[in-house]
N, C-alpha and C positions, 0 to 999 in steps of 0.2 A: 123620628122616622114617620114618614109621608103615609096618610092613609091612604085605604084603598077607595079608589073613586069607580063605584061597581057601573055608573050609569056609562062613563066612557069607557070602562072595560069591556062592556057588552058591546059597543059599538065597533070597537076594535077587533074582539073577536069575528064580527059580522063582516067587517072588511077584509079580514084575511081568508074567509070562505069566499068573497066574491073577487077575490084579485088571483087566486090559488086555482090548481088544477091538482087532480088527485095523481099522486105518484106514488112508488113502492119508498116507504121508510117517512112521507113528509104528511105535516099536518095540514088538514084541510077544513075539518068539521069546526063550525060555530061553537058547538055546543061542548064537542072535547076540546077545544082550545080554552074556552072558559073554565070549564073544569080544572084542567092542570093549573091554570092561573091561578085559581082560588086556593086549591091546595097548596101551592107552593106561599101563595101571599099570606096564608092564614097561619102558616106555623109559628108556633111560638117558641119552640127548643132553636128555631135555624131562621131567622128573618131573613126572608128575599126579596129584592129592590126590581128586579127582573128576568121575566123568563125567554129564552131563545128558541124556536123551532126551526126546523129545517122545511124548507116550502119548495115548493115548484112554483114560479109565477107564471100566470096566463100570458096571452098574447096582447101585446108584439114582442114581448121579453122572451118569454118560454125556455127558461133557463132556472137554475137552481138557486136557491138564496135563502137565506134567514130573515126571520120576523123576530124582532126583540118588542116585547110589550113589558111595560113599566106598571108599577103600582097604582100611576096617576091616571093609568089609561093610555099613554101616549103608545104609539106604534111606530117602529123604524124598519122598514123592509130593504132588505140589498141583495145583489145576487154575490155569488161567490165562484 
């Protein structure tokens, strides 16, 4: 199992906040994103490799999408 890279995880959560807008039911807050990731990654009974959030991407995209953040701090964003 890959250990949690907290430094990269913080950077990914901050990037998520900069690249998204507030929308109903979507993740936008860096702190809430980090909290959700740490809670999922720190579980001993159910090890998690990645967390996916519903997001609304900023200009110029202006579409709903998903952001997946992995234990190693990597983040992938895509439109849906």
